[in-house]
C-alpha positions in Angstrom: 17.6 10.7 17.4 13.8 11.0 18.0 11.4 8.0 18.5 8.2 7.2 16.2 5.0 6.7 17.5 1.8 5.5 15.2 -1.1 7.0 16.3 -3.2 7.0 14.1 -4.3 4.8 11.1 -6.8 5.3 8.5 -8.0 2.1 5.4 -10.3 1.6 2.3 -9.7 -1.4 1.2 -11.5 -4.3 -1.3 -12.5 -5.7 2.0 -14.0 -2.5 3.6 -13.9 1.4 4.6 -12.2 0.8 7.9 -9.3 -0.8 9.0 -11.1 -2.9 11.2 -13.5 -4.1 9.0 -10.2 -4.5 6.4 -8.7 -6.7 9.2 -11.6 -8.7 10.3 -12.5 -9.7 6.5 -8.5 -10.8 6.3 -9.0 -12.6 9.5 -12.2 -14.5 8.0 -10.4 -15.4 5.3 -12.7 -13.5 3.2 -11.7 -11.6 0.2 -12.5 -8.7 -2.7 -11.4 -10.2 -5.8 -14.5 -10.1 -8.7 -14.5 -10.3 -12.3 -15.1 -7.3 -13.8 -17.7 -7.1 -16.3 -17.2 -4.0 -17.7 -13.8 -4.8 -19.3 -15.6 -6.8 -21.5 -15.6 -4.0 -23.6 -11.9 -3.5 -24.1 -9.9 -5.5 -26.7 -7.3 -7.9 -26.4 -7.0 -7.0 -22.4 -6.5 -11.0 -21.0 -7.3 -10.5 -17.3 -11.0 -10.1 -16.0 -9.9 -9.7 -12.2 -9.6 -7.0 -10.2 -10.7 -5.8 -6.5 -12.7 -2.3 -6.6 -12.9 -0.3 -2.8 -16.1 0.9 -1.1 -16.7 3.7 0.5 -19.4 5.6 1.3 -17.1 8.7 2.4 -16.3 8.7 -1.3 -19.8 9.8 -2.4 -20.8 12.0 -0.1 -17.9 14.6 0.0 -19.4 17.9 -1.4 -18.9 19.1 -4.9 -17.4 22.3 -3.8 -14.7 20.1 -1.5 -14.0 17.2 -4.3 -14.4 19.5 -7.5 -10.5 18.7 -8.1 -10.3 15.5 -6.9 -10.4 12.2 -9.0 -11.2 9.0 -7.8 -7.6 8.3 -6.3 -7.6 11.7 -4.5 -10.9 11.0 -2.9 -9.9 7.7 -1.7 -7.0 8.9 -0.1 -9.2 11.7 1.7 -11.5 9.0 3.3 -8.9 7.3 4.7 -6.7 10.8 6.0 -10.1 11.5 7.4 -10.2 8.4 9.3 -6.3 8.5 10.5 -6.7 12.1 11.6 -9.6 11.2 14.0 -8.2 8.5 14.8 -5.0 10.3 16.5 -7.1 13.3 17.5 -5.5 15.6 15.3 -6.8 18.8 15.0 -7.2 21.6 11.9 -5.1 23.8 14.0 -2.5 21.6 14.5 -2.4 21.0 10.5 -2.5 24.5 9.9 0.6 25.2 12.4 3.4 24.5 9.7 5.0 21.5 12.2 2.5 18.8 10.7 3.5 17.5 6.8 1.9 15.3 4.5 3.9 12.6 2.6 1.3 11.3 0.2 1.9 9.1 -3.5 -0.1 7.3 -5.7 1.1 5.4 -8.9 -0.6 7.5 -11.0 -3.4 10.0 -10.7 -6.9 9.2 -11.7 -6.8 7.6 -14.6 -10.7 7.8 -15.1 -10.6 11.5 -15.2 -7.6 10.9 -17.6 -9.6 9.3 -19.9 -12.5 11.5 -19.8 -9.9 14.4 -20.7 -8.1 12.3 -23.2 -11.3 10.9 -25.3 -12.9 14.6 -25.4 -9.2 15.9 -26.7 -8.7 13.0 -29.4 -12.4 12.8 -30.4 -12.8 16.8 -30.7 -9.0 17.8 -32.2 -9.3 20.7 -29.8 -10.1 21.7 -25.8 -13.5 23.3 -26.2 -15.7 21.6 -23.6 -12.9 20.5 -21.1 -13.1 20.6 -17.6 -10.6 23.6 -16.1 -10.2 21.0 -13.3 -9.5 18.0 -15.4 -5.9 18.4 -15.1 -5.9 18.9 -11.2 -7.6 15.4 -11.4 -5.0 13.5 -12.9 -1.6 15.0 -12.2 0.6 12.9 -10.8 0.7 14.3 -7.3 -3.2 15.1 -7.2 -3.5 13.2 -4.0 -0.8 15.0 -2.1 -2.1 18.3 -3.4 -5.8 17.9 -2.6 -5.1 16.1 0.8 -2.7 19.7 1.8 -5.5 21.8 0.3 -9.0 19.9 1.7 -7.1 20.0 5.1 -5.2 23.0 5.1 -1.2 21.7 5.5 1.0 24.3 5.9 3.9 21.8 6.9 6.8 20.1 4.3 4.7 18.2 1.4 6.5 15.2 0.2 4.9 13.5 -2.9 6.0 9.9 -3.6 4.7 9.0 -6.8 6.8 5.9 -7.1 4.3 3.1 -8.2 4.2 0.0 -5.3 6.6 1.7 -3.0 4.6 4.7 -3.0 2.8 4.4 0.4 5.8 2.3 1.9 8.3 5.2 0.7 5.8 8.2 2.2 5.8 6.3 5.5 9.6 6.0 6.0 10.3 9.7 5.2 7.5 10.7 7.5 9.6 8.3 9.9 12.7 10.2 9.0 11.5 13.3 9.2 10.1 13.4 13.0 13.2 11.1 13.8 15.4 13.7 13.0 13.8 16.5 14.2 12.1 18.2 11.2 9.1 18.1 12.4 7.2 16.9 15.2 3.6 15.1 12.9 3.6 13.3 9.7 0.5 12.5 7.5 1.5 9.8 5.5 0.3 7.2 3.1 -0.9 6.5 -0.8 -3.6 5.8 -2.8 -4.6 4.2 -6.2 -7.9 4.2 -7.9 -8.8 1.0 -10.3 -8.8 1.2 -14.0 -8.4 -0.7 -17.0 -5.5 0.8 -18.2 -3.5 -0.4 -14.5 -4.8 -3.8 -15.6 -3.2 -3.6 -18.9 -0.3 -2.1 -18.1 0.4 -5.5 -16.7 -1.5 -7.5 -19.2 1.1 -6.9 -21.7 3.3 -8.2 -19.9 1.4 -11.1 -19.4 2.0 -10.1 -15.9 -2.1 -10.4 -14.7 -4.2 -13.6 -13.9 -5.8 -14.7 -16.3 -6.4 -18.5 -15.8 -9.3 -17.9 -12.9 -11.6 -15.1 -14.7 -14.5 -16.7 -14.3 -13.1 -17.8 -10.2 -12.3 -14.9 -8.6 -11.9 -16.4 -5.6 -8.9 -18.8 -6.5 -6.8 -15.9 -7.8 -4.2 -14.2 -7.2 -2.0 -17.2 -5.6 1.4 -15.7 -4.5 4.2 -18.2 -3.9 2.0 -20.9 -5.5 3.1 -23.3 -7.9 0.1 -22.3 -10.0 0.2 -18.7 -9.7 -0.5 -17.1 -13.1 0.1 -12.7 -11.9 -1.5 -10.5 -9.9 -4.8 -8.8 -9.6 -5.0 -5.6 -9.7 -7.0 -3.4 -7.1 -7.6 -0.1 -5.3 -8.0 1.8 -2.3 -6.3 4.0 0.2 -4.0 3.7 3.6 -2.9 6.9 5.8 -0.8 7.2 9.0 -0.6 9.2 11.4 3.5 9.6 13.1 4.2 11.3 16.2 7.1 12.1 18.2 7.3 9.9 20.9 6.8 11.8 23.8 4.6 14.9 22.4 2.2 11.6 22.1 2.9 10.1 25.6 2.1 13.4 26.8 -0.7 14.3 25.0 -2.0 10.7 26.5 -2.3 9.1 22.8 -2.8 5.6 21.9 0.5 4.3 20.6 -0.6 1.7 18.1 3.0 0.5 17.7 6.4 1.9 17.1 8.6 3.0 13.5 12.0 1.4 14.5 13.5 0.7 10.8 13.2 1.8 7.3 15.2 1.2 4.1 14.9 1.8 0.7 17.4 1.2 -2.1 17.2 0.8 -6.1 18.9 -1.8 -7.8 19.7 -0.3 -10.6 19.4 -3.3 -13.1 16.6 -3.4 -14.8 12.9 -1.6 -14.7 11.0 -4.6 -14.7 12.7 -7.8 -14.2 13.4 -7.6 -9.8 16.8 -8.9 -8.3 17.0 -10.8 -5.0 20.1 -8.9 -4.0 18.2 -5.7 -4.3 15.4 -6.8 -2.3 17.5 -8.2 0.4 19.4 -5.1 0.8 16.5 -3.0 1.5 15.3 -5.9 4.1 19.6 -5.5 5.7 19.6 -1.1 5.7 15.7 -1.6 8.3 17.4 -4.0 10.2 20.1 -2.1 10.6 18.4 1.0 10.8 16.7 -0.7 13.6 19.4 -2.3 15.1 17.8 -5.6 14.6 19.2 -8.9 13.7 17.2 -11.0 11.5 16.5 -13.6 14.2 14.3 -10.3 16.4 11.9 -10.3 13.6 9.0 -12.1 14.4 6.4 -12.0 10.8 7.3 -10.5 7.2 4.1 -9.3 5.4 5.4 -10.3 2.2 4.9 -8.1 -1.3 4.0 -11.0 -3.0 1.8 -10.4 -6.0 1.5 -13.7 -7.7 3.7 -13.2 -10.5 6.0 -16.3 -11.0 9.4 -14.2 -11.6 8.3 -11.6 -8.9 7.5 -14.0 -5.9 10.8 -16.5 -6.6 12.8 -13.4 -6.3 11.5 -12.0 -3.1 11.5 -15.4 -1.4 14.8 -16.3 -2.2 15.5 -12.9 -0.8 13.8 -13.5 2.6 15.3 -16.6 2.5 18.9 -15.2 1.9 18.2 -12.8 5.1 16.1 -15.0 7.4 16.6 -18.6 6.5 13.5 -20.2 6.4 12.6 -19.7 10.2 10.7 -16.6 10.0 6.8 -16.8 9.0 6.1 -15.1 5.6 2.9 -14.6 4.4 1.1 -12.1 1.8 -2.5 -10.2 1.7 -2.4 -10.0 -2.3 -5.1 -13.2 -2.1 -7.4 -11.1 -0.2 -6.8 -7.4 -1.4 -5.6 -7.9 -4.8 -2.5 -5.5 -5.5 -3.7 -1.9 -4.6 -0.2 -0.9 -6.4 0.6 2.6 -5.1 -2.0 2.4 -1.6 -0.6 -1.2 -0.7 2.5 -0.2 1.7 0.2 2.0 4.1 -3.0 -0.8 3.6 -0.7 -3.6 4.1 1.8 -2.2 6.7 -1.6 -1.2 8.9 -2.9 -4.7 8.8 0.6 -5.8 10.4 0.3 -4.1 12.9 -3.1 -5.2 13.7 -1.8 -8.7 14.1 1.0 -7.4 15.8 -1.3 -6.0 18.8 -3.9 -8.9 18.0 -0.8 -11.9 18.6 -2.1 -13.5 15.1 -0.8 -14.2 11.6 -2.5 -14.2 8.3 -2.3 -16.8 5.9 -1.7 -16.6 2.3 -5.1 -16.8 0.6 -4.9 -19.5 -2.0 -1.3 -20.5 -1.7 -2.1 -24.6 -1.6 1.5 -26.1 -2.9 4.3 -23.7 -2.6 6.2 -23.5 -6.1 9.2 -25.3 -6.4 11.0 -22.0 -7.7 10.8 -20.0 -4.2 12.6 -20.2 -1.3 11.8 -23.1 1.4 10.2 -20.3 3.8 7.8 -20.9 6.4 5.0 -19.8 4.6 1.5 -19.7 7.1 -0.8 -21.5 4.9 -5.0 -22.1 5.4 -6.0 -20.1 8.5 -4.6 -18.1 10.6 -1.9 -18.8 13.2 -1.5 -17.7 16.6 1.7 -16.2 17.6 3.7 -13.9 19.8 4.5 -11.0 17.9 7.1 -8.4 19.1 8.4 -7.0 15.9 7.0 -7.2 12.0 8.3 -6.4 8.9 6.6 -5.4 5.7 8.2 -5.4 2.8 7.5 -3.4 -1.2 8.6 -3.5 -4.4 8.5 -1.8 -7.0 9.2 -1.3 -11.2 12.3 0.4 -11.8 14.3 -2.2 -9.1 12.2 0.5 -5.8 12.6 -1.4 -2.6 11.1 -0.6 0.6 11.2 -2.1 4.0 9.6 -0.8 7.4 9.8 -2.4 10.9 7.1 -1.9 13.3 7.7 -3.2 17.4 5.5 -3.5 19.5 4.9 -0.8 22.6 
């Protein structure tokens, strides 16, 4: 059993194109939610809210490097370059075969898929379709393009698992190092914003519609006026290294990964199970050999849907009671789907190192259907943090929980 260190992190989010910018935006109470005026052309779409990310690096990549990349892969590349630079991982190391990659997204590039499908259906044929089109929207496009772009020769794990894509990737990467299969793992997830992503949830009445002209007021995790989620985009990448290797090299160790739990409800494709969520958290605690009382902060998934928020709050209360501080970052970032597990874990580590907890934006009055937790509201809370938990839950009853410890 080997210890696992976090030595590099990279983030591109609706609040900025670095982890520092995003963390600063969270602390200042800013948000990246906007009205998506372009979606007015889409009929029968109730929501108009989205959280787009901006990254200069996405526009700067030369065509030769990006010709098989859709936006989701470009965002992944930007975050991964940051993380590799942060950890000081060279191309020679990446090509050694002892550095692996675990990466995922909910979708491939939906904008590339839209362009492909539109031409195919309009022309009723394949004439004029780009040979690289499929490579942009295939399900494992992010992992594949990262592998080719950076020259990975070790094991590749593709985690296309909706909202737990990135957290599963980090968890599986941690296990690979812990059990001696690799020395270094690059792990995370990415997502691009597209109207079809919003539409998927909109059809199920799971998007926020009541605040289309007030993007600063939605989403509202745990709040009595929450009316659905807001889809966002971005990417988050971690570099994980075997502890002694990182120490010997004099690396900055941001945190230690001490626990990971993942499971499936096995009950329903869309309806969440409090018991399944609680079980994933319990598995992470057991892996970390910790008691619930030893967790100082729980970073909630909490997307702003009434059913999901209530189920998660009950699961958290069932394991921790009402004492542990809890907050969600979706009010600042929207729901970045396949990227949220890495982006929000990186922000949780930022809070761990800075001894503060971000509040849940737009949480004014707790929904009475939610458990009575210690919700952090209004403003950042100073707190001495030693261990934090980051939870993510997805369609299909897929649950993940990660535990990070201060060095």
